[in-house]
KOLNUMAR-465383 format. One record per residue (C-alpha): chain; z negated, y, x negated; residue in three letters. Coordinates in Angstrom, 3 decimals, decimal comma. Layout:
N
<node "A" <Z Y X> "Ala">
...
! end
This chain:
501
<node "A" <15,526 2,548 -16,171> "Met">
<node "A" <17,637 5,219 -14,615> "Asn">
<node "A" <18,339 5,222 -10,856> "Ile">
<node "A" <21,700 6,912 -11,318> "Ala">
<node "A" <22,760 3,995 -13,526> "Glu">
<node "A" <21,204 1,305 -11,382> "Leu">
<node "A" <24,486 0,151 -9,773> "Gly">
<node "A" <26,317 -0,387 -13,018> "Glu">
<node "A" <23,265 -2,220 -14,458> "Arg">
<node "A" <22,715 -4,759 -11,717> "Tyr">
<node "A" <26,385 -5,538 -11,039> "Arg">
<node "A" <26,368 -7,279 -14,500> "Gly">
<node "A" <23,585 -9,619 -13,580> "His">
<node "A" <25,629 -12,628 -12,393> "Thr">
<node "A" <22,779 -15,246 -12,456> "Asp">
<node "A" <19,857 -13,178 -11,124> "Ala">
<node "A" <19,240 -13,708 -7,425> "Arg">
<node "A" <17,855 -11,786 -4,388> "Leu">
<node "A" <16,391 -14,254 -1,934> "Thr">
<node "A" <15,332 -13,459 1,691> "Glu">
<node "A" <13,067 -15,779 3,639> "Ile">
<node "A" <12,762 -14,996 7,366> "Asp">
<node "A" <9,952 -15,721 9,826> "Leu">
<node "A" <11,429 -19,212 10,610> "Ser">
<node "A" <11,605 -20,067 6,900> "Gly">
<node "A" <15,423 -19,798 6,673> "Lys">
<node "A" <16,677 -18,644 3,269> "Arg">
<node "A" <19,509 -16,324 2,315> "Arg">
<node "A" <20,445 -15,901 -1,272> "Val">
<node "A" <22,846 -13,537 -3,054> "Val">
<node "A" <23,308 -12,888 -6,765> "Thr">
<node "A" <22,855 -9,361 -7,963> "Tyr">
<node "A" <26,553 -9,066 -8,885> "Ser">
<node "A" <27,522 -10,080 -5,326> "Arg">
<node "A" <24,866 -7,650 -3,971> "Leu">
<node "A" <26,649 -4,922 -5,805> "His">
<node "A" <29,949 -5,952 -4,158> "Glu">
<node "A" <28,366 -5,928 -0,727> "Leu">
<node "A" <26,706 -2,572 -1,405> "Ala">
<node "A" <29,966 -1,052 -2,470> "Thr">
<node "A" <31,715 -2,187 0,707> "Glu">
<node "A" <28,887 -0,554 2,784> "Arg">
<node "A" <29,107 2,631 0,776> "Ala">
<node "A" <32,751 2,828 1,633> "Glu">
<node "A" <31,900 2,307 5,301> "Arg">
<node "A" <29,333 5,092 5,054> "Leu">
<node "A" <32,044 7,422 3,706> "Ala">
<node "A" <34,401 6,484 6,544> "Ala">
<node "A" <31,556 7,064 9,042> "Ala">
<node "A" <31,383 10,690 7,744> "Gly">
<node "A" <28,265 10,319 5,586> "Val">
<node "A" <28,378 12,856 2,777> "Glu">
<node "A" <26,267 13,311 -0,302> "Pro">
<node "A" <22,877 14,718 0,708> "Gly">
<node "A" <23,048 13,420 4,258> "His">
<node "A" <20,027 11,528 5,577> "Leu">
<node "A" <20,409 7,766 6,488> "Val">
<node "A" <17,442 6,513 8,455> "Gly">
<node "A" <16,353 2,922 8,181> "Val">
<node "A" <13,850 1,232 10,420> "Arg">
<node "A" <13,866 -2,485 10,115> "Ala">
<node "A" <11,980 -5,500 8,661> "Pro">
<node "A" <12,512 -6,200 4,983> "Ser">
<node "A" <15,741 -8,111 4,307> "Ser">
<node "A" <18,772 -8,269 2,144> "Ile">
<node "A" <20,431 -5,893 4,663> "Asp">
<node "A" <17,611 -3,396 4,143> "Trp">
<node "A" <18,167 -3,497 0,440> "Ala">
<node "A" <22,014 -3,226 0,873> "Leu">
<node "A" <21,707 -0,151 2,968> "Trp">
<node "A" <19,356 1,454 0,382> "Asp">
<node "A" <21,752 0,639 -2,479> "Leu">
<node "A" <24,797 1,643 -0,498> "Ala">
<node "A" <23,225 5,006 0,366> "Thr">
<node "A" <22,439 5,520 -3,343> "Leu">
<node "A" <26,106 4,832 -4,193> "Met">
<node "A" <27,241 7,393 -1,660> "Arg">
<node "A" <24,876 10,057 -2,912> "Gly">
<node "A" <23,000 10,203 0,465> "Ala">
<node "A" <19,310 9,840 0,965> "Val">
<node "A" <17,466 7,160 2,709> "Val">
<node "A" <14,716 8,240 5,186> "Lys">
<node "A" <12,503 5,165 5,577> "Ala">
<node "A" <10,661 4,696 8,757> "Phe">
<node "A" <7,727 2,275 9,271> "Pro">
<node "A" <8,678 -0,923 11,134> "Glu">
<node "A" <6,580 -0,039 14,144> "Asp">
<node "A" <8,288 3,428 14,717> "Thr">
<node "A" <9,410 3,620 18,331> "Glu">
<node "A" <13,009 4,491 18,969> "Ile">
<node "A" <13,519 4,493 22,757> "Ala">
<node "A" <16,322 7,077 22,598> "Asp">
<node "A" <18,404 6,557 19,437> "Pro">
<node "A" <20,547 9,781 19,956> "Ala">
<node "A" <17,444 11,811 20,456> "Gly">
<node "A" <15,752 10,259 17,494> "Phe">
<node "A" <18,732 10,921 15,228> "Ile">
<node "A" <18,973 14,559 16,343> "Ala">
<node "A" <15,206 15,071 15,943> "Arg">
<node "A" <15,330 13,792 12,455> "His">
<node "A" <18,678 15,322 11,612> "Glu">
<node "A" <20,085 11,979 10,487> "Leu">
<node "A" <23,714 11,212 9,756> "Ala">
<node "A" <23,208 7,533 10,619> "Leu">
<node "A" <20,454 5,276 11,817> "Leu">
<node "A" <20,042 1,621 10,728> "Ile">
<node "A" <17,488 0,001 13,061> "Ala">
<node "A" <16,752 -3,383 14,638> "Asp">
<node "A" <16,008 -3,900 18,265> "Gly">
<node "A" <17,884 -0,907 19,661> "Leu">
<node "A" <18,479 -1,037 23,466> "Thr">
<node "A" <20,589 2,084 23,977> "Ala">
<node "A" <24,132 2,597 22,770> "Asp">
<node "A" <24,667 5,307 20,215> "Cys">
<node "A" <27,687 5,527 17,853> "Pro">
<node "A" <25,524 6,710 14,986> "Ala">
<node "A" <22,942 3,941 15,321> "Ala">
<node "A" <23,617 0,421 14,323> "Ile">
<node "A" <21,832 -2,848 13,594> "Ala">
<node "A" <21,027 -3,761 9,985> "Pro">
<node "A" <23,685 -6,383 9,846> "Asp">
<node "A" <26,347 -4,270 11,493> "Ala">
<node "A" <28,813 -1,672 10,120> "Leu">
<node "A" <29,315 1,887 11,400> "Pro">
<node "A" <32,597 2,996 13,066> "Glu">
<node "A" <34,550 5,827 11,527> "Pro">
<node "A" <33,525 9,480 12,135> "Asp">
<node "A" <30,258 8,879 13,942> "Val">
<node "A" <28,035 11,442 12,085> "Val">
<node "A" <26,697 13,962 14,579> "Pro">
<node "A" <26,753 17,708 14,127> "Asp">
<node "A" <23,008 17,772 13,973> "Thr">
<node "A" <22,975 15,968 10,588> "Ala">
<node "A" <21,415 17,954 7,786> "Thr">
<node "A" <21,720 17,698 4,030> "Arg">
<node "A" <19,150 17,784 1,296> "Val">
<node "A" <19,395 18,548 -2,414> "Asp">
<node "A" <20,074 15,112 -3,898> "Arg">
<node "A" <18,916 16,319 -7,328> "Asp">
<node "A" <15,599 17,103 -5,894> "Gln">
<node "A" <15,017 14,331 -3,416> "Val">
<node "A" <15,679 10,674 -4,016> "His">
<node "A" <14,204 9,429 -0,701> "Ser">
<node "A" <12,039 10,450 2,226> "Leu">
<node "A" <9,204 8,123 3,114> "Val">
<node "A" <6,125 8,040 5,153> "Tyr">
<node "A" <2,623 7,185 4,133> "Ser">
<node "A" <-0,473 6,706 6,207> "Ser">
<node "A" <-2,911 6,668 3,305> "Gly">
<node "A" <-6,419 5,806 4,531> "Thr">
<node "A" <-6,315 8,221 7,376> "Ser">
<node "A" <-3,842 6,342 9,440> "Gly">
<node "A" <-1,922 9,513 10,135> "Lys">
<node "A" <1,641 9,427 8,904> "Leu">
<node "A" <2,736 12,090 6,536> "Lys">
<node "A" <6,171 12,475 4,993> "Gly">
<node "A" <6,729 12,489 1,251> "Leu">
<node "A" <9,684 13,880 -0,749> "Asn">
<node "A" <10,191 11,156 -3,408> "Ile">
<node "A" <11,768 12,180 -6,753> "Thr">
<node "A" <14,040 10,071 -8,937> "Ala">
<node "A" <12,477 11,244 -12,289> "Pro">
<node "A" <8,946 10,475 -10,999> "Gly">
<node "A" <10,002 6,963 -9,841> "Ser">
<node "A" <11,756 6,266 -13,106> "Glu">
<node "A" <8,678 7,339 -15,096> "Tyr">
<node "A" <6,510 4,860 -13,325> "Val">
<node "A" <9,045 2,003 -13,410> "Ile">
<node "A" <9,698 2,447 -17,072> "Asn">
<node "A" <6,046 2,495 -18,022> "Arg">
<node "A" <5,479 -0,585 -15,839> "Phe">
<node "A" <8,288 -2,497 -17,554> "Ile">
<node "A" <6,923 -1,496 -20,991> "Glu">
<node "A" <3,188 -2,034 -20,297> "Thr">
<node "A" <3,460 -5,446 -18,535> "Tyr">
<node "A" <6,296 -6,706 -20,812> "His">
<node "A" <8,684 -7,546 -17,941> "Leu">
<node "A" <11,917 -9,228 -18,695> "Thr">
<node "A" <14,755 -11,033 -16,930> "Ala">
<node "A" <12,792 -14,303 -17,119> "Ser">
<node "A" <10,191 -12,818 -14,655> "Asp">
<node "A" <10,249 -13,561 -10,926> "Arg">
<node "A" <8,736 -11,316 -8,250> "His">
<node "A" <7,888 -11,694 -4,622> "Leu">
<node "A" <7,675 -8,783 -2,104> "Ile">
<node "A" <5,861 -9,365 1,160> "Phe">
<node "A" <5,070 -5,797 2,196> "Leu">
<node "A" <7,683 -3,722 4,039> "Pro">
<node "A" <10,454 -2,082 2,024> "Leu">
<node "A" <9,641 1,097 4,019> "Ser">
<node "A" <6,544 1,176 1,771> "Asn">
<node "A" <8,047 2,959 -1,279> "Tyr">
<node "A" <6,071 0,929 -3,843> "Gln">
<node "A" <8,178 -2,127 -2,775> "Gln">
<node "A" <11,413 -0,339 -3,307> "Arg">
<node "A" <10,385 0,549 -6,784> "Met">
<node "A" <9,754 -3,130 -7,348> "Ser">
<node "A" <13,235 -3,797 -6,037> "Leu">
<node "A" <14,797 -1,281 -8,475> "Tyr">
<node "A" <12,683 -2,702 -11,351> "Cys">
<node "A" <13,939 -6,310 -10,764> "Cys">
<node "A" <17,611 -5,127 -10,276> "Leu">
<node "A" <17,434 -3,233 -13,520> "Trp">
<node "A" <16,023 -6,166 -15,518> "Leu">
<node "A" <17,891 -8,949 -13,799> "Gly">
<node "A" <14,607 -10,513 -12,723> "Ala">
<node "A" <14,791 -12,744 -9,605> "Asp">
<node "A" <13,336 -11,277 -6,497> "Leu">
<node "A" <12,254 -12,747 -3,130> "Thr">
<node "A" <11,626 -10,888 0,073> "Leu">
<node "A" <9,288 -12,771 2,499> "Ala">
<node "A" <7,350 -11,765 5,620> "Pro">
<node "A" <3,619 -11,651 5,195> "Tyr">
<node "A" <3,347 -14,564 7,661> "Gln">
<node "A" <5,125 -16,848 5,242> "Arg">
<node "A" <3,765 -15,406 1,975> "Val">
<node "A" <1,725 -18,393 0,830> "Phe">
<node "A" <4,513 -20,889 1,390> "Gln">
<node "A" <6,870 -18,567 -0,347> "Ala">
<node "A" <4,572 -18,170 -3,328> "Ile">
<node "A" <4,520 -21,915 -3,861> "Arg">
<node "A" <8,284 -22,383 -3,422> "Ser">
<node "A" <9,513 -19,318 -5,360> "Glu">
<node "A" <6,955 -19,556 -8,146> "Arg">
<node "A" <6,655 -15,739 -8,961> "Pro">
<node "A" <5,434 -14,582 -12,350> "Thr">
<node "A" <3,749 -11,500 -10,897> "Phe">
<node "A" <2,665 -10,153 -7,487> "Leu">
<node "A" <1,537 -6,859 -6,185> "Ile">
<node "A" <-0,620 -6,651 -3,148> "Gly">
<node "A" <-3,573 -4,921 -1,421> "Pro">
<node "A" <-7,109 -6,250 -1,657> "Pro">
<node "A" <-7,035 -7,900 1,739> "Val">
<node "A" <-4,187 -10,145 0,602> "Phe">
<node "A" <-6,263 -11,401 -2,345> "Tyr">
<node "A" <-9,351 -11,863 -0,238> "Asp">
<node "A" <-7,205 -13,962 2,161> "Thr">
<node "A" <-5,509 -15,843 -0,599> "Met">
<node "A" <-8,772 -16,804 -2,081> "Leu">
<node "A" <-10,150 -18,021 1,234> "Gln">
<node "A" <-6,994 -20,117 1,936> "Val">
<node "A" <-7,296 -21,730 -1,483> "Tyr">
<node "A" <-10,987 -22,596 -0,905> "Leu">
<node "A" <-10,410 -23,874 2,564> "Lys">
<node "A" <-7,594 -26,158 1,255> "Ser">
<node "A" <-10,342 -27,923 -0,667> "Gly">
<node "A" <-9,918 -26,021 -3,917> "Gly">
<node "A" <-8,241 -29,072 -5,445> "Thr">
<node "A" <-6,065 -28,182 -8,397> "Gly">
<node "A" <-6,177 -24,888 -10,043> "Thr">
<node "A" <-5,764 -21,561 -8,345> "Leu">
<node "A" <-2,882 -20,949 -10,662> "Gly">
<node "A" <-1,139 -24,132 -9,400> "Asp">
<node "A" <-1,883 -23,070 -5,846> "Phe">
<node "A" <0,028 -19,852 -6,654> "Leu">
<node "A" <3,118 -21,775 -7,814> "Gly">
<node "A" <2,030 -22,442 -11,321> "Gly">
<node "A" <4,015 -19,570 -12,955> "Ala">
<node "A" <1,955 -16,472 -12,347> "Val">
<node "A" <1,282 -14,358 -15,492> "Arg">
<node "A" <-0,736 -11,656 -13,720> "Phe">
<node "A" <-1,512 -10,243 -10,217> "Leu">
<node "A" <-1,937 -6,545 -9,354> "Ile">
<node "A" <-4,012 -4,994 -6,704> "Thr">
<node "A" <-4,413 -1,389 -5,679> "Gly">
<node "A" <-4,081 0,765 -2,534> "Met">
<node "A" <-7,740 0,381 -1,708> "Ala">
<node "A" <-10,981 -0,836 -3,478> "Pro">
<node "A" <-11,309 -4,592 -4,036> "Ile">
<node "A" <-14,486 -6,568 -3,758> "Arg">
<node "A" <-15,933 -7,282 -7,131> "Arg">
<node "A" <-16,605 -10,939 -5,951> "Glu">
<node "A" <-12,885 -11,399 -5,416> "Thr">
<node "A" <-11,951 -10,150 -8,844> "Leu">
<node "A" <-14,554 -12,386 -10,435> "Glu">
<node "A" <-13,442 -15,391 -8,469> "Ala">
<node "A" <-9,807 -15,092 -9,740> "Phe">
<node "A" <-10,814 -14,467 -13,332> "Trp">
<node "A" <-13,240 -17,360 -13,236> "Ala">
<node "A" <-10,253 -19,568 -12,238> "Arg">
<node "A" <-8,115 -18,211 -15,163> "Asp">
<node "A" <-5,963 -16,024 -12,969> "Val">
<node "A" <-5,546 -12,390 -14,154> "Lys">
<node "A" <-6,116 -10,092 -11,112> "Leu">
<node "A" <-5,641 -6,579 -12,412> "Leu">
<node "A" <-6,821 -3,561 -10,440> "Glu">
<node "A" <-4,763 -0,407 -10,719> "Val">
<node "A" <-4,780 3,077 -9,289> "Tyr">
<node "A" <-2,089 5,320 -8,011> "Gly">
<node "A" <-0,814 7,312 -5,027> "Leu">
<node "A" <2,550 7,852 -3,436> "Asn">
<node "A" <2,117 11,573 -4,307> "Glu">
<node "A" <1,579 11,058 -8,050> "Thr">
<node "A" <2,782 7,589 -8,927> "Gly">
<node "A" <0,508 5,401 -11,042> "Met">
<node "A" <-2,503 7,054 -12,620> "Val">
<node "A" <-4,377 4,219 -14,357> "Ala">
<node "A" <-4,094 0,513 -14,672> "Trp">
<node "A" <-5,785 -2,584 -16,069> "Asn">
<node "A" <-3,378 -4,695 -18,130> "Thr">
<node "A" <-3,417 -8,241 -19,525> "Glu">
<node "A" <-4,399 -6,856 -22,974> "Ala">
<node "A" <-6,863 -4,150 -21,779> "Ala">
<node "A" <-8,986 -4,687 -18,708> "His">
<node "A" <-12,513 -4,106 -17,386> "Arg">
<node "A" <-13,615 -5,470 -14,031> "Leu">
<node "A" <-14,982 -2,891 -11,717> "Gly">
<node "A" <-12,661 -0,204 -13,051> "Thr">
<node "A" <-9,089 0,691 -12,203> "Val">
<node "A" <-8,202 0,595 -15,929> "Gly">
<node "A" <-7,192 3,241 -18,476> "Arg">
<node "A" <-5,157 6,303 -17,798> "Leu">
<node "A" <-1,474 6,010 -18,312> "Leu">
<node "A" <-1,529 9,434 -20,000> "Asp">
<node "A" <-4,889 11,120 -20,764> "Thr">
<node "A" <-3,031 14,465 -21,039> "Gly">
<node "A" <-1,989 14,286 -17,398> "His">
<node "A" <-5,408 13,985 -15,863> "Val">
<node "A" <-8,394 16,159 -15,640> "Arg">
<node "A" <-11,600 16,100 -13,551> "Phe">
<node "A" <-13,056 18,901 -11,438> "Leu">
<node "A" <-16,779 19,615 -11,608> "Asp">
<node "A" <-17,493 17,431 -8,578> "Asp">
<node "A" <-15,418 14,571 -10,153> "Gly">
<node "A" <-12,277 14,813 -8,252> "Glu">
<node "A" <-9,322 13,430 -10,115> "Val">
<node "A" <-6,505 16,012 -10,700> "Ile">
<node "A" <-3,097 14,941 -12,067> "Leu">
<node "A" <-0,347 17,152 -13,525> "Lys">
<node "A" <2,730 15,448 -15,072> "Arg">
<node "A" <6,169 16,806 -15,637> "Pro">
<node "A" <7,668 14,479 -13,001> "Phe">
<node "A" <5,348 13,439 -10,200> "Pro">
<node "A" <6,529 10,740 -7,922> "Gln">
<node "A" <6,548 13,110 -4,971> "Ser">
<node "A" <7,366 16,841 -5,023> "Ser">
<node "A" <5,633 17,555 -1,742> "Gly">
<node "A" <5,200 16,733 2,016> "Tyr">
<node "A" <7,221 17,057 5,114> "Phe">
<node "A" <5,830 16,605 8,625> "Glu">
<node "A" <2,294 17,170 7,350> "Val">
<node "A" <-0,527 16,177 9,781> "Pro">
<node "A" <-3,441 18,506 10,175> "Asp">
<node "A" <-5,774 16,557 7,867> "Asp">
<node "A" <-5,950 18,750 4,813> "Gly">
<node "A" <-2,921 17,114 3,201> "Ala">
<node "A" <-1,482 20,537 2,610> "Asp">
<node "A" <-4,164 21,110 -0,006> "Glu">
<node "A" <-2,956 18,250 -2,218> "Thr">
<node "A" <-0,274 20,189 -4,009> "Tyr">
<node "A" <-1,787 23,027 -5,966> "Arg">
<node "A" <-0,116 26,330 -6,904> "Pro">
<node "A" <-0,279 25,453 -10,643> "Asp">
<node "A" <1,865 22,325 -10,077> "Gly">
<node "A" <-1,048 19,881 -10,273> "Ser">
<node "A" <-1,888 17,349 -7,520> "Ile">
<node "A" <-5,390 16,895 -6,105> "Ala">
<node "A" <-5,807 13,141 -5,515> "Thr">
<node "A" <-8,797 13,442 -3,129> "Gly">
<node "A" <-10,469 10,681 -5,210> "Asp">
<node "A" <-13,695 11,044 -7,233> "Phe">
<node "A" <-13,891 9,251 -10,500> "Gly">
<node "A" <-15,357 9,118 -13,936> "Lys">
<node "A" <-14,315 7,812 -17,328> "Leu">
<node "A" <-16,525 5,556 -19,443> "Asp">
<node "A" <-16,746 5,837 -23,254> "Asp">
<node "A" <-13,808 3,422 -23,699> "Asp">
<node "A" <-11,490 5,391 -21,377> "Gly">
<node "A" <-11,727 3,177 -18,329> "Tyr">
<node "A" <-11,674 4,919 -14,932> "Leu">
<node "A" <-14,077 4,102 -12,195> "Thr">
<node "A" <-13,397 5,455 -8,741> "Leu">
<node "A" <-16,433 6,547 -6,867> "Ile">
<node "A" <-14,959 7,317 -3,435> "Gly">
<node "A" <-12,537 9,395 -1,361> "Arg">
<node "A" <-13,199 13,081 -0,790> "Lys">
<node "A" <-12,433 12,805 2,947> "Lys">
<node "A" <-14,768 9,776 3,225> "Asp">
<node "A" <-17,799 11,641 2,023> "Val">
<node "A" <-20,621 11,558 4,620> "Ile">
<node "A" <-22,606 14,704 5,144> "Val">
<node "A" <-26,054 13,684 6,345> "Leu">
<node "A" <-28,327 15,635 8,705> "Gly">
<node "A" <-30,184 17,273 5,826> "Asn">
<node "A" <-26,862 18,374 4,261> "Gly">
<node "A" <-26,911 15,808 1,502> "Arg">
<node "A" <-23,487 14,283 0,658> "Lys">
<node "A" <-23,006 10,614 -0,104> "Val">
<node "A" <-20,037 8,340 -1,010> "His">
<node "A" <-19,967 5,351 1,400> "Pro">
<node "A" <-18,351 3,157 -1,257> "Ala">
<node "A" <-21,268 3,756 -3,569> "Gln">
<node "A" <-23,788 2,811 -0,826> "Ile">
<node "A" <-21,850 -0,334 -0,057> "Glu">
<node "A" <-22,158 -1,478 -3,677> "Glu">
<node "A" <-25,975 -1,535 -3,255> "Tyr">
<node "A" <-25,645 -4,103 -0,390> "Phe">
<node "A" <-22,594 -6,009 -1,288> "Ala">
<node "A" <-24,500 -8,864 -2,969> "Gly">
<node "A" <-27,138 -9,238 -0,230> "Val">
<node "A" <-27,388 -12,894 0,873> "Glu">
<node "A" <-25,728 -13,332 4,244> "Gly">
<node "A" <-23,473 -10,421 4,064> "Ile">
<node "A" <-19,719 -11,120 3,821> "Ala">
<node "A" <-18,598 -7,531 4,398> "Glu">
<node "A" <-20,345 -4,234 4,831> "Ile">
<node "A" <-18,804 -0,873 5,722> "Ile">
<node "A" <-21,003 2,196 5,682> "Val">
<node "A" <-20,434 4,950 8,224> "Val">
<node "A" <-22,364 7,958 9,584> "Pro">
<node "A" <-24,538 7,289 12,617> "Thr">
<node "A" <-23,725 9,284 15,760> "Pro">
<node "A" <-26,055 12,232 16,466> "Asp">
<node "A" <-28,850 11,298 14,054> "Thr">
<node "A" <-27,053 12,310 10,832> "Gly">
<node "A" <-28,070 9,155 8,983> "Arg">
<node "A" <-26,246 6,202 7,555> "Leu">
<node "A" <-25,204 3,118 9,554> "Gly">
<node "A" <-23,209 0,065 8,659> "Ala">
<node "A" <-20,913 -2,528 10,230> "Val">
<node "A" <-21,690 -5,960 8,815> "Val">
<node "A" <-19,891 -9,224 8,938> "Thr">
<node "A" <-22,153 -12,203 8,039> "Thr">
<node "A" <-21,177 -15,207 5,958> "Thr">
<node "A" <-21,585 -17,388 9,055> "Asp">
<node "A" <-20,875 -15,454 12,322> "Pro">
<node "A" <-21,799 -18,640 14,335> "Glu">
<node "A" <-25,387 -18,613 13,042> "Asp">
<node "A" <-27,328 -16,724 15,642> "Ala">
<node "A" <-30,338 -16,354 13,430> "Ala">
<node "A" <-28,487 -14,784 10,525> "Leu">
<node "A" <-28,304 -11,162 11,726> "Pro">
<node "A" <-32,103 -10,865 11,856> "Ala">
<node "A" <-32,333 -12,295 8,307> "Lys">
<node "A" <-29,678 -9,856 7,114> "Val">
<node "A" <-31,481 -6,933 8,709> "Arg">
<node "A" <-34,671 -7,934 6,851> "Ala">
<node "A" <-32,758 -8,150 3,561> "Arg">
<node "A" <-31,228 -4,770 4,211> "Val">
<node "A" <-34,761 -3,447 4,610> "Asp">
<node "A" <-35,655 -4,892 1,326> "Glu">
<node "A" <-32,799 -3,150 -0,450> "Val">
<node "A" <-33,563 -0,001 1,367> "Asn">
<node "A" <-37,020 0,202 -0,087> "Arg">
<node "A" <-35,561 0,379 -3,563> "Gly">
<node "A" <-33,258 3,283 -2,731> "Leu">
<node "A" <-33,597 7,008 -2,256> "Asp">
<node "A" <-34,152 8,108 1,297> "Thr">
<node "A" <-30,681 9,557 1,662> "His">
<node "A" <-29,135 6,268 0,495> "Gln">
<node "A" <-30,842 3,999 3,033> "Arg">
<node "A" <-28,997 2,366 5,911> "Ile">
<node "A" <-30,751 3,230 9,118> "Ala">
<node "A" <-28,822 1,127 11,653> "Ser">
<node "A" <-26,658 -1,946 11,620> "Val">
<node "A" <-24,192 -3,549 13,970> "Ile">
<node "A" <-22,555 -6,904 13,510> "Phe">
<node "A" <-18,902 -7,873 13,810> "Ser">
<node "A" <-17,829 -11,490 14,274> "Glu">
<node "A" <-14,621 -10,739 12,415> "Arg">
<node "A" <-14,186 -8,909 9,071> "Gln">
<node "A" <-12,767 -5,478 9,754> "Leu">
<node "A" <-10,498 -5,707 6,763> "Arg">
<node "A" <-8,727 -8,633 8,350> "Ser">
<node "A" <-8,482 -7,023 11,762> "Asp">
<node "A" <-5,265 -5,109 12,377> "Ala">
<node "A" <-7,115 -2,615 14,582> "Arg">
<node "A" <-8,944 -1,184 11,596> "Phe">
<node "A" <-6,066 -1,197 9,066> "Met">
<node "A" <-3,460 1,340 8,430> "Thr">
<node "A" <0,288 0,418 8,063> "Gly">
<node "A" <-0,360 0,115 4,268> "Asn">
<node "A" <-3,051 -2,445 4,787> "Met">
<node "A" <-5,814 0,056 3,949> "Lys">
<node "A" <-9,078 0,194 5,822> "Leu">
<node "A" <-9,251 3,297 8,161> "Ser">
<node "A" <-12,897 4,481 7,885> "Arg">
<node "A" <-12,226 6,941 10,738> "Asp">
<node "A" <-11,480 3,993 13,029> "Thr">
<node "A" <-14,482 2,027 11,897> "Val">
<node "A" <-16,743 5,130 12,458> "Thr">
<node "A" <-15,477 5,445 15,968> "Arg">
<node "A" <-15,984 1,722 16,530> "His">
<node "A" <-19,552 1,964 15,229> "Phe">
<node "A" <-20,322 5,093 17,399> "Ala">
<node "A" <-18,947 3,484 20,521> "Asp">
<node "A" <-20,817 0,257 20,023> "Thr">
<node "A" <-24,145 1,931 19,340> "Val">
<node "A" <-23,827 4,346 22,296> "Arg">
<node "A" <-22,544 1,509 24,556> "Gly">
<node "A" <-25,273 -0,932 23,602> "Ala">
<node "A" <-28,188 1,287 23,974> "Gly">
<node "A" <-31,365 1,280 21,959> "Ala">
<node "A" <-32,191 -2,369 22,652> "Ala">
<node "A" <-28,926 -3,942 21,570> "Ala">
<node "A" <-27,166 -4,546 18,205> "Glu">
<node "A" <-27,475 -0,917 17,069> "Gly">
<node "A" <-31,261 -1,062 17,024> "Thr">
<node "A" <-32,498 0,784 13,981> "Glu">
<node "A" <-33,660 -1,180 11,013> "Ser">
<node "A" <-37,036 0,025 9,931> "Arg">
! end
């Protein structure tokens, strides 16, 4: 797969289709060959508007055929898409364009007139590019994207074409994708992983559907994808929807009856969820990668081990520091660096020797499977100076009867460990006391620094609550920690935050 040759490739796919399903369920379908015609027309309008190679074209809109068209048209023109998350506020389009040095802005819901800002389904007028527009080196930057990671703080990433091509080509080869496959995207196209999936399907001539998350389960059954990519919360929800439907018929049939494999990453997934899918003959494969590096390791249909994120794509690209942090160095990383870096240590990711510090701790087993231990920034420093990984502590309690979800956090002021727990039956008023007693039982078998000292209960699982999730559907531990501290301090010693002893 070569991004520079993508247009010539997909214009020849006369039977492959891109389908868009909107919130109301309305469908819009175009063949890839027709998509190329439409993208060519828009590329010509970009040129007439004054967009030159290297100019930045901003896109802030829900996923749609129009989103894809502007991305492909910008590629044809030799310009660069700067993709903004859907919730980016644009009260003053002209000011927004100037601040980001854009040549053109494609955005939905604009309320102020600005010649260089248009709706996704509109076309720009001639000569509208402002003097503030900047140019980037198209040979060095394929796209500019934003990622929230697990911190919730947006940081900009300079995406490279060679790094993207490396991952896509390895993905096609490893998972044996062909034109007979069908894919469904339900996460925003502003999330770069989804655009790589778009490029992959266009290259192969594999059918692709864009659907909003709110209609994803209906779309799965109607479009019958052969593979899906999603975060853990999606598969947790999918499993619950299936079980609540009565669990009649196989899980594979519930997913449309054509799925070859499912992929999850972006955050740790519960072991119980993985086992539930495999027990029902659906291959749910955990993988590991970052926007900075691209894919690092993956489980495959042929080689998989539950509880790990799979084998390394290339063992020569990865090494481990003494503390276990995963360091990657490959000829073409997916991102060459940051722009608009928040003050959260992200500037330490790209090292002087060209390697990338992932911020993840991991270890390889004897068969080469990688197990992730936790995030560097999530490490909790206890009052005695001891450091612990919350994800490891959560594993000790994940199987406790009555616990549906547990998230370990530091306790405020005391320097010990606390936890936010959702029970398996939030309506059972007696269950929290039983869970506390079971937590005490587990505690007695752990070292002192691993024990959970205090517990609060949540009626709703935090991983299904938008307040605690980042834009990439990852749990924000910082937000959960603040929630825990506020609850404990607000409730006082006699309320839910009472210490377990």
